ZALO-342715 format. One record per residue (C-alpha): residue number from 1; x, y, z. Coordinates in steps of 0.25 Angstrom, whole numbers, plus 2048, in hexadecimal, padded with zeros to 3 digits. Each point is the difference from the previous one (the first is absolute). Last residue first. Layout:
BEGIN
(r NUM (X Y Z))
...
END
This chain:
BEGIN
(r 619 (51D 143 183))
(r 618 (7F7 802 80C))
(r 617 (805 7F6 808))
(r 616 (7F3 7F8 800))
(r 615 (7FF 803 7F1))
(r 614 (80E 7FA 7FE))
(r 613 (7FD 7F3 808))
(r 612 (7F3 7FF 7F8))
(r 611 (806 801 7F3))
(r 610 (80B 7F6 804))
(r 609 (7F4 7F6 805))
(r 608 (7FA 801 7F2))
(r 607 (808 7FC 7F6))
(r 606 (803 7F1 807))
(r 605 (805 7F5 7F8))
(r 604 (800 7F2 808))
(r 603 (7F5 7FA 7F7))
(r 602 (806 804 7F2))
(r 601 (80D 7F8 804))
(r 600 (7F8 7F5 806))
(r 599 (7F9 7FE 7F3))
(r 598 (80C 800 7F8))
(r 597 (806 7F6 80A))
(r 596 (7F4 7F7 7FD))
(r 595 (804 800 7F2))
(r 594 (807 7F2 7FF))
(r 593 (7F4 7FA 808))
(r 592 (7F6 804 7F5))
(r 591 (7F5 80A 804))
(r 590 (7F3 7FA 800))
(r 589 (7F2 800 7F8))
(r 588 (807 7FE 7F3))
(r 587 (7FB 80C 7F8))
(r 586 (7FB 808 80C))
(r 585 (80B 7FD 809))
(r 584 (80A 803 7F4))
(r 583 (7F9 80C 7FB))
(r 582 (801 807 80F))
(r 581 (80E 7FB 801))
(r 580 (804 807 7F3))
(r 579 (7F9 80C 803))
(r 578 (807 801 80E))
(r 577 (80E 7FD 7F9))
(r 576 (7FD 80C 7F6))
(r 575 (7FB 80A 80A))
(r 574 (80C 800 809))
(r 573 (80E 800 7F8))
(r 572 (7FC 800 7F2))
(r 571 (7F7 80D 801))
(r 570 (80C 808 807))
(r 569 (7FF 808 80C))
(r 568 (7F6 7FE 80D))
(r 567 (7F9 80C 802))
(r 566 (7F2 7F9 7FC))
(r 565 (7FF 7F2 7FC))
(r 564 (7F7 7FF 7F4))
(r 563 (7FC 7F3 7F9))
(r 562 (7F8 7FE 7F4))
(r 561 (7FB 7F3 7FA))
(r 560 (7FB 7F7 7F5))
(r 559 (7FB 7F3 803))
(r 558 (7FC 7F4 7F7))
(r 557 (807 802 7F3))
(r 556 (7FE 7F7 7F4))
(r 555 (80E 800 7FB))
(r 554 (80A 809 808))
(r 553 (7FB 7FA 80D))
(r 552 (800 80A 807))
(r 551 (7FE 80F 800))
(r 550 (809 80B 805))
(r 549 (800 80D 807))
(r 548 (80C 804 80A))
(r 547 (800 80D 808))
(r 546 (80A 805 80B))
(r 545 (7FE 80F 804))
(r 544 (80B 809 801))
(r 543 (806 805 80E))
(r 542 (7FA 80D 806))
(r 541 (7F6 80C 7FD))
(r 540 (804 802 7F1))
(r 539 (7FD 7F2 7FE))
(r 538 (805 7FA 7F1))
(r 537 (7F9 7F2 7FC))
(r 536 (809 7F5 7FE))
(r 535 (7FA 7F6 7F6))
(r 534 (802 7F2 7FE))
(r 533 (7FA 7F8 7F3))
(r 532 (7FA 7F4 7FE))
(r 531 (7FE 7F3 7F8))
(r 530 (801 7F4 808))
(r 529 (802 7F1 7FB))
(r 528 (7FE 7F5 80A))
(r 527 (808 7F5 803))
(r 526 (808 806 80B))
(r 525 (7FB 80E 804))
(r 524 (808 80C 7FD))
(r 523 (7FD 80D 806))
(r 522 (80D 802 807))
(r 521 (807 801 7F3))
(r 520 (7F8 80C 7FC))
(r 519 (80A 80B 7FA))
(r 518 (803 7F8 7F4))
(r 517 (804 7F2 7FC))
(r 516 (7F5 7F6 802))
(r 515 (7F6 809 807))
(r 514 (802 80C 7F7))
(r 513 (801 7F5 7F5))
(r 512 (7F2 7FD 801))
(r 511 (7FC 80F 7FE))
(r 510 (808 801 7F4))
(r 509 (7FB 7F3 7FA))
(r 508 (7F2 803 803))
(r 507 (802 80D 7F6))
(r 506 (7FB 7F9 7F4))
(r 505 (7F3 7FC 807))
(r 504 (7FC 80E 800))
(r 503 (804 802 7F2))
(r 502 (7F8 7F4 7FC))
(r 501 (7F4 804 808))
(r 500 (7FE 80D 7F9))
(r 499 (801 80D 807))
(r 498 (7F3 808 801))
(r 497 (7FB 7FB 80D))
(r 496 (7F4 7F6 802))
(r 495 (7F4 7FF 809))
(r 494 (7F9 7F3 804))
(r 493 (7F2 800 806))
(r 492 (7FF 7F8 80D))
(r 491 (802 80A 80A))
(r 490 (7F7 80B 7F9))
(r 489 (7F5 7F6 7FF))
(r 488 (7FE 800 80F))
(r 487 (800 7F2 807))
(r 486 (7F8 7F5 7FA))
(r 485 (7F5 7F6 804))
(r 484 (7FB 807 80D))
(r 483 (7FA 7F9 80B))
(r 482 (80D 7FF 808))
(r 481 (80B 80B 7FB))
(r 480 (80C 7FB 7F8))
(r 479 (80E 803 7FC))
(r 478 (801 80E 807))
(r 477 (80F 806 801))
(r 476 (801 807 7F4))
(r 475 (80B 804 7F5))
(r 474 (7FA 805 7F4))
(r 473 (801 7F5 7F5))
(r 472 (80C 800 7F6))
(r 471 (805 800 7F2))
(r 470 (80D 803 7FC))
(r 469 (808 7F2 7FF))
(r 468 (7FA 7FB 80D))
(r 467 (80E 802 807))
(r 466 (802 80F 7FC))
(r 465 (7F2 802 805))
(r 464 (802 7F9 80E))
(r 463 (80D 808 801))
(r 462 (7F9 80E 7FE))
(r 461 (7F5 7FB 80A))
(r 460 (80B 7FD 80B))
(r 459 (805 80E 7FC))
(r 458 (7F2 807 802))
(r 457 (7FE 7F8 80C))
(r 456 (80D 806 806))
(r 455 (7FC 80E 7FD))
(r 454 (806 809 7F5))
(r 453 (807 80D 7FF))
(r 452 (807 806 7F5))
(r 451 (805 80F 803))
(r 450 (80F 7FD 7FE))
(r 449 (803 7F0 801))
(r 448 (7FC 7F4 7F8))
(r 447 (80E 7FF 7F8))
(r 446 (7FA 807 7F4))
(r 445 (7F8 80A 808))
(r 444 (80E 806 804))
(r 443 (801 806 7F1))
(r 442 (7F5 80B 803))
(r 441 (808 80D 800))
(r 440 (80A 7F9 7F5))
(r 439 (7F5 7FD 7F7))
(r 438 (7FC 80F 7FF))
(r 437 (7F8 80A 809))
(r 436 (7FD 80E 7FA))
(r 435 (801 80C 809))
(r 434 (7F5 808 808))
(r 433 (7F7 7F5 807))
(r 432 (809 7F5 804))
(r 431 (7F8 7F8 808))
(r 430 (7F2 805 7FA))
(r 429 (807 7FC 7F1))
(r 428 (805 7F3 807))
(r 427 (7F3 7FB 804))
(r 426 (7FA 804 7F3))
(r 425 (80A 7F8 7F8))
(r 424 (7FD 7F3 809))
(r 423 (804 7FB 80E))
(r 422 (7FB 7F2 804))
(r 421 (7FD 802 80F))
(r 420 (7FA 7F6 80B))
(r 419 (7F1 7FD 7FF))
(r 418 (7FD 7FE 80F))
(r 417 (7F7 7F5 805))
(r 416 (7F7 803 80C))
(r 415 (7F5 7F4 7FF))
(r 414 (803 7F3 7FD))
(r 413 (7F9 7F8 7F3))
(r 412 (80D 802 7F7))
(r 411 (7FD 80B 7F5))
(r 410 (80F 800 7FC))
(r 409 (800 810 803))
(r 408 (807 808 7F7))
(r 407 (810 805 7FD))
(r 406 (803 7F2 7FB))
(r 405 (7F5 7F7 7FB))
(r 404 (808 7FA 7F4))
(r 403 (7F8 80A 7F7))
(r 402 (803 80B 809))
(r 401 (80E 7FE 7FE))
(r 400 (7FF 7FF 7F0))
(r 399 (7F9 80D 801))
(r 398 (80B 806 808))
(r 397 (809 7FD 7F4))
(r 396 (7F7 805 7F5))
(r 395 (7FF 80D 809))
(r 394 (80E 801 800))
(r 393 (802 7FF 7F1))
(r 392 (7F5 80B 7FE))
(r 391 (806 809 80A))
(r 390 (80F 7FC 7FB))
(r 389 (7FB 806 7F2))
(r 388 (7F7 7FD 7F4))
(r 387 (804 7F1 801))
(r 386 (805 7F7 7F5))
(r 385 (80D 807 800))
(r 384 (804 7FA 80E))
(r 383 (806 809 809))
(r 382 (7F8 7FB 80C))
(r 381 (802 7F1 7FC))
(r 380 (80E 801 7FE))
(r 379 (803 807 80D))
(r 378 (7F7 7F5 807))
(r 377 (809 7F5 7F9))
(r 376 (80D 808 804))
(r 375 (7FB 800 80E))
(r 374 (7FD 7F1 800))
(r 373 (80E 7FC 7FC))
(r 372 (808 809 808))
(r 371 (7F9 7FC 80D))
(r 370 (804 7F1 7FC))
(r 369 (7F9 7F6 808))
(r 368 (80A 7F5 7FD))
(r 367 (7F5 7F6 7FC))
(r 366 (7F6 80B 7FA))
(r 365 (80A 807 7F8))
(r 364 (805 7F2 7FC))
(r 363 (7F2 7FD 7FA))
(r 362 (800 80D 7F9))
(r 361 (80C 7FC 7F8))
(r 360 (80F 801 800))
(r 359 (803 807 80D))
(r 358 (80F 800 803))
(r 357 (805 7F9 80D))
(r 356 (7FC 806 80E))
(r 355 (804 80C 809))
(r 354 (7F5 806 807))
(r 353 (7F9 80C 7FB))
(r 352 (800 80F 803))
(r 351 (7F5 80A 7FA))
(r 350 (809 80C 7FC))
(r 349 (7F9 80E 7FB))
(r 348 (808 80A 7F8))
(r 347 (7F7 7FF 7F4))
(r 346 (7FF 7F1 800))
(r 345 (80A 7F7 807))
(r 344 (7FE 7F1 804))
(r 343 (80A 7F9 80A))
(r 342 (808 7F4 801))
(r 341 (806 7FF 7F2))
(r 340 (7F4 7FA 7F9))
(r 339 (802 7FC 7F2))
(r 338 (7F3 7FE 7FB))
(r 337 (7F9 7F5 7F7))
(r 336 (7F3 800 7F8))
(r 335 (7FC 7F2 7FD))
(r 334 (7F2 802 805))
(r 333 (7FF 80D 7F7))
(r 332 (7FE 80D 806))
(r 331 (7F6 80C 7FD))
(r 330 (7F7 7F8 7F9))
(r 329 (7F3 803 808))
(r 328 (800 7F1 805))
(r 327 (80F 800 802))
(r 326 (800 80C 809))
(r 325 (7F3 7FB 807))
(r 324 (806 7F2 802))
(r 323 (80D 806 806))
(r 322 (7F9 808 80A))
(r 321 (7F8 7F5 804))
(r 320 (80D 7F8 804))
(r 319 (806 80C 807))
(r 318 (7F4 802 809))
(r 317 (806 7F7 80B))
(r 316 (80C 809 7FF))
(r 315 (7FA 80A 80A))
(r 314 (7F1 7FF 803))
(r 313 (800 80D 806))
(r 312 (7F8 7FD 80D))
(r 311 (7F2 804 805))
(r 310 (7F9 7F9 80B))
(r 309 (7F0 800 800))
(r 308 (7FC 7F3 7FB))
(r 307 (80A 7F6 803))
(r 306 (804 808 80B))
(r 305 (7F3 7FF 808))
(r 304 (804 80A 80C))
(r 303 (7FA 7FB 80D))
(r 302 (80D 7FB 805))
(r 301 (807 80D 801))
(r 300 (80D 7FB 805))
(r 299 (805 80E 805))
(r 298 (7F4 808 802))
(r 297 (7F9 7F5 808))
(r 296 (7F4 80A 803))
(r 295 (7F6 7F8 7F8))
(r 294 (804 7F3 805))
(r 293 (7FE 803 80F))
(r 292 (7F3 808 7FD))
(r 291 (7FB 7F2 7FA))
(r 290 (806 7F8 80B))
(r 289 (7F8 80A 80A))
(r 288 (7F3 7FF 7F7))
(r 287 (800 7F1 7FE))
(r 286 (803 7FD 80F))
(r 285 (7F2 7FB 803))
(r 284 (7FF 7F6 7F5))
(r 283 (806 7FF 7F2))
(r 282 (80B 809 7F9))
(r 281 (80C 7FA 806))
(r 280 (7FB 7F3 7FA))
(r 279 (806 805 7F2))
(r 278 (80E 7FE 805))
(r 277 (808 80B 7FB))
(r 276 (808 804 7F5))
(r 275 (80E 807 7FD))
(r 274 (800 7FC 7F4))
(r 273 (7F6 7FE 7F5))
(r 272 (7FE 7F3 7FB))
(r 271 (7F6 7FC 7F5))
(r 270 (802 7F2 7FA))
(r 269 (7F8 7F8 7F7))
(r 268 (7F9 80C 7F9))
(r 267 (7F8 7FA 7F5))
(r 266 (802 807 7F1))
(r 265 (7FD 7F3 7FA))
(r 264 (80A 7FD 7F7))
(r 263 (80B 806 806))
(r 262 (7FE 7FC 80F))
(r 261 (804 80B 808))
(r 260 (809 801 80C))
(r 259 (802 80E 807))
(r 258 (80B 801 80B))
(r 257 (802 80E 808))
(r 256 (809 808 807))
(r 255 (806 804 80E))
(r 254 (807 7F4 806))
(r 253 (801 7FB 80F))
(r 252 (7F7 7F3 7FA))
(r 251 (800 800 7F2))
(r 250 (803 7F2 7FE))
(r 249 (7F5 7FC 80B))
(r 248 (7F6 808 7F8))
(r 247 (803 7F9 7F4))
(r 246 (800 7F3 807))
(r 245 (7F2 803 805))
(r 244 (7FB 805 7F2))
(r 243 (805 7F3 7F9))
(r 242 (7F8 7F8 80B))
(r 241 (7F4 808 7FE))
(r 240 (801 7FF 7F1))
(r 239 (7F7 80C 7FD))
(r 238 (7F6 7FF 7F5))
(r 237 (7F3 804 807))
(r 236 (7F4 7F6 803))
(r 235 (7F5 808 806))
(r 234 (7F4 7FA 809))
(r 233 (7F3 807 7FE))
(r 232 (7FA 807 80C))
(r 231 (7F4 7F9 807))
(r 230 (7F2 804 7FD))
(r 229 (7F9 805 80C))
(r 228 (7F2 7FA 803))
(r 227 (7F3 808 7FE))
(r 226 (7F5 802 808))
(r 225 (7F3 805 7FB))
(r 224 (7F7 7F3 805))
(r 223 (808 7FF 80C))
(r 222 (7F4 7FB 808))
(r 221 (7F8 80D 7FD))
(r 220 (80A 807 808))
(r 219 (808 7F7 809))
(r 218 (7FF 801 80F))
(r 217 (801 809 80C))
(r 216 (80D 806 7FE))
(r 215 (801 80C 80B))
(r 214 (7FF 80F 7FC))
(r 213 (7F9 803 80D))
(r 212 (7F3 801 7FA))
(r 211 (800 7F3 7FA))
(r 210 (807 7FC 7F4))
(r 209 (7FC 7F8 7F4))
(r 208 (80B 7FA 7F7))
(r 207 (805 802 7F3))
(r 206 (80C 7F9 7FB))
(r 205 (80A 805 7F5))
(r 204 (80B 7FB 7F7))
(r 203 (80C 806 7FB))
(r 202 (806 7FC 7F2))
(r 201 (80E 7FA 7FF))
(r 200 (80D 808 804))
(r 199 (80A 7FA 7F8))
(r 198 (7FA 803 7F2))
(r 197 (7FC 80F 803))
(r 196 (80E 801 807))
(r 195 (808 7FC 7F4))
(r 194 (80B 80C 800))
(r 193 (7FE 801 80E))
(r 192 (803 7F2 806))
(r 191 (80A 7FE 7F4))
(r 190 (809 80B 805))
(r 189 (7FA 80B 80A))
(r 188 (7F5 804 80A))
(r 187 (7F6 7F5 7FE))
(r 186 (7F4 803 807))
(r 185 (7FB 7FF 80E))
(r 184 (7F3 804 807))
(r 183 (800 80A 80C))
(r 182 (7F8 80B 7FA))
(r 181 (7F7 7FC 7F4))
(r 180 (804 7FB 7F2))
(r 179 (7F7 7FF 7F5))
(r 178 (7FB 80E 7FF))
(r 177 (805 804 7F3))
(r 176 (80E 7FA 803))
(r 175 (808 80D 7FD))
(r 174 (7FA 807 80D))
(r 173 (803 7F3 808))
(r 172 (80F 800 7FB))
(r 171 (801 80E 803))
(r 170 (7FA 7FF 80D))
(r 169 (809 7F4 804))
(r 168 (7FE 7F2 800))
(r 167 (807 7F7 80B))
(r 166 (80C 7F8 7FB))
(r 165 (804 7F5 7F6))
(r 164 (80D 7FE 7FA))
(r 163 (809 7FF 7F4))
(r 162 (802 7F3 7F9))
(r 161 (80B 804 7F6))
(r 160 (808 80A 80A))
(r 159 (7FF 7F6 80B))
(r 158 (806 7F5 7F8))
(r 157 (805 7F8 80B))
(r 156 (7FD 7FB 80F))
(r 155 (7FA 7F3 7FB))
(r 154 (7F3 7FB 806))
(r 153 (7F9 80F 7FF))
(r 152 (7F4 801 808))
(r 151 (7F5 809 7FE))
(r 150 (7F5 803 809))
(r 149 (7F2 7F9 803))
(r 148 (7F6 804 80A))
(r 147 (7FB 7FA 80D))
(r 146 (7F8 808 80A))
(r 145 (802 7FD 810))
(r 144 (7F7 804 80B))
(r 143 (801 809 80C))
(r 142 (7F4 803 808))
(r 141 (802 7F7 80C))
(r 140 (810 7FD 803))
(r 139 (801 7F4 808))
(r 138 (7F9 7F8 7F4))
(r 137 (80B 803 7F8))
(r 136 (80A 7F8 807))
(r 135 (804 7F5 7F6))
(r 134 (7FD 80A 7F5))
(r 133 (80B 80A 805))
(r 132 (80A 7F4 7FD))
(r 131 (7FB 7FD 7F2))
(r 130 (800 80F 7FE))
(r 129 (80F 801 802))
(r 128 (803 7F5 7F6))
(r 127 (7F6 806 7F6))
(r 126 (807 80D 7FF))
(r 125 (7F7 80C 805))
(r 124 (7FF 80A 7F5))
(r 123 (7F6 809 806))
(r 122 (7FC 804 80F))
(r 121 (7F3 806 806))
(r 120 (7F7 801 7F3))
(r 119 (7F2 802 804))
(r 118 (7F4 7F6 802))
(r 117 (7F4 809 801))
(r 116 (7F9 800 80E))
(r 115 (808 80C 805))
(r 114 (801 807 7F3))
(r 113 (7F1 802 800))
(r 112 (802 80E 7F8))
(r 111 (80E 803 7FD))
(r 110 (806 80B 80A))
(r 109 (80C 7F9 803))
(r 108 (805 803 80F))
(r 107 (800 7F1 804))
(r 106 (808 7FB 7F3))
(r 105 (80B 80A 803))
(r 104 (800 7FD 80F))
(r 103 (800 7F1 7FE))
(r 102 (80D 801 7F6))
(r 101 (806 809 80B))
(r 100 (7FE 7F6 80B))
(r 99 (805 7F5 7F9))
(r 98 (80D 807 7FA))
(r 97 (803 804 80E))
(r 96 (7FF 7F2 805))
(r 95 (80A 7FC 7F5))
(r 94 (7FE 7F6 7F5))
(r 93 (804 7F2 7FE))
(r 92 (7F2 7FB 7FD))
(r 91 (800 7F5 80A))
(r 90 (808 809 80A))
(r 89 (7F7 80B 7FE))
(r 88 (7F4 7F8 804))
(r 87 (808 7FA 80C))
(r 86 (802 80E 805))
(r 85 (7F1 804 7FD))
(r 84 (7FB 7F6 80A))
(r 83 (7F1 802 7FD))
(r 82 (7F3 806 805))
(r 81 (7F6 803 7F5))
(r 80 (7FF 804 7F1))
(r 79 (7F3 7FC 7FB))
(r 78 (7FB 80F 7FD))
(r 77 (80E 802 7F9))
(r 76 (7FF 7F6 7F4))
(r 75 (80E 7FE 7FE))
(r 74 (807 7FA 7F3))
(r 73 (80D 7F9 7FF))
(r 72 (805 800 7F2))
(r 71 (807 7F4 7FC))
(r 70 (809 7FA 7F5))
(r 69 (7FD 7F5 7F7))
(r 68 (80B 7FC 7F5))
(r 67 (7FF 803 7F1))
(r 66 (80B 7FC 7F5))
(r 65 (80A 806 7F8))
(r 64 (80B 7F8 7F9))
(r 63 (7F9 7F3 7FE))
(r 62 (808 7F7 7F6))
(r 61 (7F9 7FD 7F4))
(r 60 (80E 7FF 7F7))
(r 59 (7FD 80E 7FA))
(r 58 (7FF 806 80F))
(r 57 (7F2 801 806))
(r 56 (7F8 80B 806))
(r 55 (7F3 7FE 808))
(r 54 (7F3 808 7FE))
(r 53 (7FA 807 80C))
(r 52 (7F5 7F9 807))
(r 51 (7F3 808 7FF))
(r 50 (7FB 80A 80B))
(r 49 (7F2 800 804))
(r 48 (7F9 80D 803))
(r 47 (7F6 801 80B))
(r 46 (7F3 808 7FD))
(r 45 (7F6 803 80B))
(r 44 (7F0 801 7FF))
(r 43 (7F8 808 809))
(r 42 (7F3 7FB 806))
(r 41 (7F2 801 7FC))
(r 40 (802 804 7F2))
(r 39 (80A 7F4 7FD))
(r 38 (7F6 7F7 807))
(r 37 (7F6 801 7F5))
(r 36 (801 7F2 7FA))
(r 35 (800 7FA 80E))
(r 34 (7F0 802 801))
(r 33 (7FB 7FD 80E))
(r 32 (804 80C 807))
(r 31 (800 80C 7F7))
(r 30 (7F7 7FB 7F5))
(r 29 (7F6 7F8 808))
(r 28 (800 80B 80B))
(r 27 (7FD 80A 7F5))
(r 26 (7F6 7F8 7F9))
(r 25 (7F8 7FD 80E))
(r 24 (801 80F 804))
(r 23 (7FC 804 7F2))
(r 22 (7F4 7F6 800))
(r 21 (7FC 806 80E))
(r 20 (7FF 80D 7FC))
(r 19 (7F8 7FD 7F3))
(r 18 (7F6 7F8 80A))
(r 17 (7FF 80C 809))
(r 16 (7FE 809 7F5))
(r 15 (7F4 7F8 7FB))
(r 14 (7FA 7FD 80D))
(r 13 (800 810 802))
(r 12 (7F9 800 7F2))
(r 11 (7F7 7F6 804))
(r 10 (7FC 807 80D))
(r 9 (7FE 80D 7FA))
(r 8 (7F7 7FA 7F5))
(r 7 (7F7 7FA 80B))
(r 6 (7FD 80F 805))
(r 5 (7FE 804 7F2))
(r 4 (7F5 7F6 7FF))
(r 3 (7FA 802 80D))
(r 2 (7FF 80E 7FF))
(r 1 (7F9 7FF 7F2))
END
């Protein structure tokens, strides 16, 4: 028995040794020979691969926003050796103090293994400067360039449409559900912001093995889990970039805006906000300094998007719509005349009017821009027996305005649009609390004054609606997005207004006569019938604003336009000729030689220098 148990002891020992050897061999095989478990044997790093941002083209396929390479200079501190710092600084265009301060910041960071990881030494280095440094890079151990793409703008125009791209902030990161991380870039304004999801593309990712010092030692699983970035989609917008450039040229040294719309489609042809700025200012290392300079320019205010955010009384440009509302509600007949004697009087209130022949009908009222005629039209509307009282009548009036998209946002594909103000009965009940307002109280609304305010894009859209006989599509900038068959349905659906097409087209005669023999003689274009209306918007803070709205040609209109030139006086003096030149340029492709004098007249006008001089002198 003793021998049996003794033998069993050796057998058990042998089995334990055998099992141990099997485990050792298996572990060696898994951890050393089998690459499938390398991820458990060493850390796996993850690198984000950024997509190329989508390009932006104008309606004719002209590139207006592209990409160009720019460089970040990275530093691996452990590889940093003896070098000629003066030469290094000269090549980069930096000071010795900047160089030493940057090294100090990197060396004092508490990141783990920071001395062997590439860290950002300097960002946004232009390609031409990096080309000089690259020839001598071998002299500066530890430094290596890293390329990335930034925006470039071939035309120094349309800044308020295009927008810009900048480093993401905390608010934008919080709103992105984890998509954006510090140091990444995002559209900040304009098309770049509105269509950010389409333009940015989709990030890719690369997984790699890293050693105990964090260095990349090869692809993880031979790249089986890597994904390539998807480039952003290219966008075609509705601007005609050459018309846009021309509009900005005409508005140089002026405050105001130009909005031009293709009536049939609602597409924006030109969108000028003046003063403006070169969008290239917000690219590169000087972006922050340039943005602060633009932001703090309290005189010119170049960052304000005037077509969307500047509010003005429409002035006499509102009169055609006022006449249509009164006619459609039966308050006047189109053949109604009125013997204006230079002013309109109601309840002790006097509203002046310029001297002109007797008005025989609505079209003559539009042609002569008779204040008395349209004040009487509003009075007849508000005191019409078909309404319960003035409140009911005014609410009907304000309903028409909102149907024509006044007093509410147009829905254009840009952020920051304001609504303006179309007063209704509740507005005046609050304003005149304690006593009853009447027609005399609100009579200035008839001529586009008083509490009525609109934006330039609303005015352009109003005349696009008139040009299109009462139907319209929402104003918009996008025409197509690569990879998608259609744009958003809201921009393709027609809307209609509650005034019949035949009534709208009846007043074309009056609007055409404004140019032929009315207040806008400077808006005549040889060979083209233009329908329009001048306006002079009262300004309690200085000289009145010059406004002109129009569409052309009369038959099958191709362009509707609104021009505002702030603090410049009558609508026919400045806004009308600017609109005329814009329409001629778009419809004919050039300005006729016999009209070059008008172009020179506009280009020489300067309404900003005088204000700057007054501000500097403390006036």
